[in-house]
mmCIF file of the C-alpha atoms, coordinates in Angstrom:
data_MODEL
# 
_entry.id   MODEL 
# 
loop_
_atom_site.group_PDB 
_atom_site.id 
_atom_site.type_symbol 
_atom_site.label_atom_id 
_atom_site.label_alt_id 
_atom_site.label_comp_id 
_atom_site.label_asym_id 
_atom_site.label_entity_id 
_atom_site.label_seq_id 
_atom_site.pdbx_PDB_ins_code 
_atom_site.Cartn_x 
_atom_site.Cartn_y 
_atom_site.Cartn_z 
_atom_site.occupancy 
_atom_site.B_iso_or_equiv 
_atom_site.pdbx_formal_charge 
_atom_site.auth_seq_id 
_atom_site.auth_comp_id 
_atom_site.auth_asym_id 
_atom_site.auth_atom_id 
_atom_site.pdbx_PDB_model_num 
ATOM 1  C CA . ILE A 1 1  ? -0.874  21.317 -109.412 1.00 0.00 ? 1  ILE A CA 1 
ATOM 2  C CA . SER A 1 2  ? 2.922   20.169 -109.299 1.00 0.00 ? 2  SER A CA 1 
ATOM 3  C CA . THR A 1 3  ? 6.595   21.709 -108.224 1.00 0.00 ? 3  THR A CA 1 
ATOM 4  C CA . PHE A 1 4  ? 10.133  20.702 -109.741 1.00 0.00 ? 4  PHE A CA 1 
ATOM 5  C CA . THR A 1 5  ? 13.576  22.064 -109.989 1.00 0.00 ? 5  THR A CA 1 
ATOM 6  C CA . ILE A 1 6  ? 16.074  22.787 -112.539 1.00 0.00 ? 6  ILE A CA 1 
ATOM 7  C CA . ALA A 1 7  ? 19.355  24.438 -112.058 1.00 0.00 ? 7  ALA A CA 1 
ATOM 8  C CA . ASP A 1 8  ? 18.208  25.656 -108.264 1.00 0.00 ? 8  ASP A CA 1 
ATOM 9  C CA . LYS A 1 9  ? 14.918  27.228 -110.036 1.00 0.00 ? 9  LYS A CA 1 
ATOM 10 C CA . THR A 1 10 ? 11.504  26.028 -108.713 1.00 0.00 ? 10 THR A CA 1 
ATOM 11 C CA . TYR A 1 11 ? 9.004   25.823 -111.317 1.00 0.00 ? 11 TYR A CA 1 
ATOM 12 C CA . SER A 1 12 ? 5.305   24.950 -110.544 1.00 0.00 ? 12 SER A CA 1 
ATOM 13 C CA . ILE A 1 13 ? 2.721   23.875 -113.450 1.00 0.00 ? 13 ILE A CA 1 
ATOM 14 C CA . ARG A 1 14 ? -0.682  25.485 -113.073 1.00 0.00 ? 14 ARG A CA 1 
ATOM 15 C CA . LEU A 1 15 ? -3.822  25.040 -114.959 1.00 0.00 ? 15 LEU A CA 1 
ATOM 16 C CA . THR A 1 16 ? -6.528  27.833 -116.138 1.00 0.00 ? 16 THR A CA 1 
ATOM 17 C CA . ALA A 1 17 ? -10.094 26.990 -115.039 1.00 0.00 ? 17 ALA A CA 1 
ATOM 18 C CA . HIS A 1 18 ? -10.474 26.596 -119.096 1.00 0.00 ? 18 HIS A CA 1 
ATOM 19 C CA . ALA A 1 19 ? -7.920  23.901 -118.939 1.00 0.00 ? 19 ALA A CA 1 
ATOM 20 C CA . GLN A 1 20 ? -9.450  22.144 -116.087 1.00 0.00 ? 20 GLN A CA 1 
ATOM 21 C CA . GLN A 1 21 ? -12.689 22.152 -117.856 1.00 0.00 ? 21 GLN A CA 1 
ATOM 22 C CA . ARG A 1 22 ? -11.224 20.551 -120.847 1.00 0.00 ? 22 ARG A CA 1 
ATOM 23 C CA . LEU A 1 23 ? -9.589  17.862 -118.629 1.00 0.00 ? 23 LEU A CA 1 
ATOM 24 C CA . GLN A 1 24 ? -12.733 16.856 -117.333 1.00 0.00 ? 24 GLN A CA 1 
ATOM 25 C CA . GLN A 1 25 ? -14.732 16.936 -120.414 1.00 0.00 ? 25 GLN A CA 1 
ATOM 26 C CA . ARG A 1 26 ? -12.454 15.153 -122.674 1.00 0.00 ? 26 ARG A CA 1 
ATOM 27 C CA . GLN A 1 27 ? -11.483 12.929 -120.041 1.00 0.00 ? 27 GLN A CA 1 
ATOM 28 C CA . ILE A 1 28 ? -7.709  13.356 -120.089 1.00 0.00 ? 28 ILE A CA 1 
ATOM 29 C CA . ASP A 1 29 ? -5.575  12.155 -117.194 1.00 0.00 ? 29 ASP A CA 1 
ATOM 30 C CA . LEU A 1 30 ? -3.739  14.864 -115.351 1.00 0.00 ? 30 LEU A CA 1 
ATOM 31 C CA . TYR A 1 31 ? -0.909  12.987 -114.678 1.00 0.00 ? 31 TYR A CA 1 
ATOM 32 C CA . GLN A 1 32 ? -0.005  11.908 -117.953 1.00 0.00 ? 32 GLN A CA 1 
ATOM 33 C CA . VAL A 1 33 ? -0.460  15.860 -118.823 1.00 0.00 ? 33 VAL A CA 1 
ATOM 34 C CA . ILE A 1 34 ? 2.374   16.741 -116.493 1.00 0.00 ? 34 ILE A CA 1 
ATOM 35 C CA . GLY A 1 35 ? 4.372   13.839 -117.482 1.00 0.00 ? 35 GLY A CA 1 
ATOM 36 C CA . SER A 1 36 ? 4.342   15.213 -121.241 1.00 0.00 ? 36 SER A CA 1 
ATOM 37 C CA . ILE A 1 37 ? 5.238   18.538 -119.916 1.00 0.00 ? 37 ILE A CA 1 
ATOM 38 C CA . LEU A 1 38 ? 8.133   17.241 -117.740 1.00 0.00 ? 38 LEU A CA 1 
ATOM 39 C CA . SER A 1 39 ? 9.513   14.988 -120.430 1.00 0.00 ? 39 SER A CA 1 
ATOM 40 C CA . LEU A 1 40 ? 10.413  18.317 -122.623 1.00 0.00 ? 40 LEU A CA 1 
ATOM 41 C CA . GLY A 1 41 ? 13.403  17.820 -120.587 1.00 0.00 ? 41 GLY A CA 1 
ATOM 42 C CA . GLU A 1 42 ? 15.637  20.488 -118.952 1.00 0.00 ? 42 GLU A CA 1 
ATOM 43 C CA . LYS A 1 43 ? 16.966  22.047 -121.866 1.00 0.00 ? 43 LYS A CA 1 
ATOM 44 C CA . ILE A 1 44 ? 13.490  22.976 -123.531 1.00 0.00 ? 44 ILE A CA 1 
ATOM 45 C CA . ILE A 1 45 ? 12.196  23.843 -120.764 1.00 0.00 ? 45 ILE A CA 1 
ATOM 46 C CA . THR A 1 46 ? 14.627  26.343 -119.927 1.00 0.00 ? 46 THR A CA 1 
ATOM 47 C CA . LYS A 1 47 ? 15.142  27.399 -123.327 1.00 0.00 ? 47 LYS A CA 1 
ATOM 48 C CA . TYR A 1 48 ? 11.579  28.602 -123.613 1.00 0.00 ? 48 TYR A CA 1 
ATOM 49 C CA . SER A 1 49 ? 11.185  30.018 -120.269 1.00 0.00 ? 49 SER A CA 1 
ATOM 50 C CA . GLY A 1 50 ? 9.909   33.531 -120.066 1.00 0.00 ? 50 GLY A CA 1 
ATOM 51 C CA . SER A 1 51 ? 9.972   33.393 -124.090 1.00 0.00 ? 51 SER A CA 1 
ATOM 52 C CA . ASN A 1 52 ? 6.365   35.137 -124.165 1.00 0.00 ? 52 ASN A CA 1 
ATOM 53 C CA . ARG A 1 53 ? 4.982   32.576 -126.570 1.00 0.00 ? 53 ARG A CA 1 
ATOM 54 C CA . ASP A 1 54 ? 2.596   29.501 -126.467 1.00 0.00 ? 54 ASP A CA 1 
ATOM 55 C CA . ILE A 1 55 ? 3.995   26.002 -126.259 1.00 0.00 ? 55 ILE A CA 1 
ATOM 56 C CA . PHE A 1 56 ? 2.013   23.496 -128.369 1.00 0.00 ? 56 PHE A CA 1 
ATOM 57 C CA . ILE A 1 57 ? 3.176   19.700 -127.141 1.00 0.00 ? 57 ILE A CA 1 
ATOM 58 C CA . MET A 1 58 ? 1.809   17.226 -129.360 1.00 0.00 ? 58 MET A CA 1 
ATOM 59 C CA . ASP A 1 59 ? 1.859   13.562 -127.353 1.00 0.00 ? 59 ASP A CA 1 
ATOM 60 C CA . LYS A 1 60 ? 1.184   10.903 -130.101 1.00 0.00 ? 60 LYS A CA 1 
ATOM 61 C CA . ALA A 1 61 ? 1.569   8.143  -127.561 1.00 0.00 ? 61 ALA A CA 1 
ATOM 62 C CA . ASN A 1 62 ? -1.079  9.396  -125.340 1.00 0.00 ? 62 ASN A CA 1 
ATOM 63 C CA . ASN A 1 63 ? -3.108  10.994 -128.275 1.00 0.00 ? 63 ASN A CA 1 
ATOM 64 C CA . PHE A 1 64 ? -3.513  14.545 -127.047 1.00 0.00 ? 64 PHE A CA 1 
ATOM 65 C CA . SER A 1 65 ? -2.061  18.021 -127.118 1.00 0.00 ? 65 SER A CA 1 
ATOM 66 C CA . ILE A 1 66 ? -1.272  20.490 -124.516 1.00 0.00 ? 66 ILE A CA 1 
ATOM 67 C CA . VAL A 1 67 ? -0.658  24.448 -124.989 1.00 0.00 ? 67 VAL A CA 1 
ATOM 68 C CA . CYS A 1 68 ? 1.130   26.197 -122.318 1.00 0.00 ? 68 CYS A CA 1 
ATOM 69 C CA . ASN A 1 69 ? 3.257   28.793 -121.471 1.00 0.00 ? 69 ASN A CA 1 
ATOM 70 C CA . ILE A 1 70 ? 6.424   29.477 -119.255 1.00 0.00 ? 70 ILE A CA 1 
ATOM 71 C CA . GLU A 1 71 ? 6.666   32.666 -117.301 1.00 0.00 ? 71 GLU A CA 1 
ATOM 72 C CA . ASN A 1 72 ? 8.670   33.576 -114.346 1.00 0.00 ? 72 ASN A CA 1 
ATOM 73 C CA . TYR A 1 73 ? 9.281   29.932 -113.576 1.00 0.00 ? 73 TYR A CA 1 
ATOM 74 C CA . THR A 1 74 ? 5.423   28.978 -113.722 1.00 0.00 ? 74 THR A CA 1 
ATOM 75 C CA . ILE A 1 75 ? 4.062   26.732 -116.580 1.00 0.00 ? 75 ILE A CA 1 
ATOM 76 C CA . MET A 1 76 ? 0.337   27.427 -117.185 1.00 0.00 ? 76 MET A CA 1 
ATOM 77 C CA . ILE A 1 77 ? -1.422  24.819 -119.219 1.00 0.00 ? 77 ILE A CA 1 
ATOM 78 C CA . VAL A 1 78 ? -4.021  26.842 -121.041 1.00 0.00 ? 78 VAL A CA 1 
ATOM 79 C CA . THR A 1 79 ? -5.759  24.166 -122.646 1.00 0.00 ? 79 THR A CA 1 
ATOM 80 C CA . VAL A 1 80 ? -5.872  20.410 -123.736 1.00 0.00 ? 80 VAL A CA 1 
ATOM 81 C CA . ILE A 1 81 ? -6.855  18.845 -126.817 1.00 0.00 ? 81 ILE A CA 1 
ATOM 82 C CA . ASP A 1 82 ? -7.825  15.253 -127.421 1.00 0.00 ? 82 ASP A CA 1 
ATOM 83 C CA . ASN A 1 83 ? -5.857  14.983 -130.484 1.00 0.00 ? 83 ASN A CA 1 
ATOM 84 C CA . ALA A 1 84 ? -2.074  14.543 -131.239 1.00 0.00 ? 84 ALA A CA 1 
ATOM 85 C CA . ASP A 1 85 ? -2.240  15.830 -135.054 1.00 0.00 ? 85 ASP A CA 1 
ATOM 86 C CA . CYS A 1 86 ? -3.498  19.420 -134.865 1.00 0.00 ? 86 CYS A CA 1 
ATOM 87 C CA . TRP A 1 87 ? -2.925  22.854 -136.750 1.00 0.00 ? 87 TRP A CA 1 
ATOM 88 C CA . VAL A 1 88 ? -0.805  25.269 -134.844 1.00 0.00 ? 88 VAL A CA 1 
ATOM 89 C CA . LYS A 1 89 ? -1.307  28.755 -135.077 1.00 0.00 ? 89 LYS A CA 1 
ATOM 90 C CA . SER A 1 90 ? 1.607   30.830 -136.214 1.00 0.00 ? 90 SER A CA 1 
ATOM 91 C CA . GLY A 1 91 ? 4.166   32.012 -133.584 1.00 0.00 ? 91 GLY A CA 1 
ATOM 92 C CA . THR A 1 92 ? 3.425   28.884 -131.352 1.00 0.00 ? 92 THR A CA 1 
ATOM 93 C CA . ILE A 1 93 ? 6.561   26.776 -130.527 1.00 0.00 ? 93 ILE A CA 1 
ATOM 94 C CA . ALA A 1 94 ? 5.503   23.433 -131.587 1.00 0.00 ? 94 ALA A CA 1 
ATOM 95 C CA . VAL A 1 95 ? 7.217   20.211 -129.745 1.00 0.00 ? 95 VAL A CA 1 
ATOM 96 C CA . ARG A 1 96 ? 6.208   16.760 -130.889 1.00 0.00 ? 96 ARG A CA 1 
ATOM 97 C CA . LEU A 1 97 ? 7.088   14.309 -128.362 1.00 0.00 ? 97 LEU A CA 1 
ATOM 98 C CA . LYS A 1 98 ? 8.665   11.187 -129.526 1.00 0.00 ? 98 LYS A CA 1 
# 
C-alpha cells in the first residue's frame, strides 16, 4: 500500500486479505491506519522490526486498533478493530498512541 525509508532501509506496508475485509466492514480509513503506523516513529519501528511478535497499536484519537508485525522491512497489517480499548493477548507488544 505504501513505502517509506528509515536509515537507508525501505519499509513497505501491506494488508492481509482479512485486514482489507475488516477495513471495509468497519469503515475504517486506510490512510488513518497508515498514519497511526507511521506515528510509531523511527525508534519503535526499528526496535520491533524482525521481533517475530505482533504489535497491537491502540489509537484512541481515531478509536481503532491495529494488529501488525514487521518482518524483513515489511509491515503486515493483520487486522483492524473498531475500538481503542481492547484486551491484548500475552506475547503481543502493546503500543498506545498519545
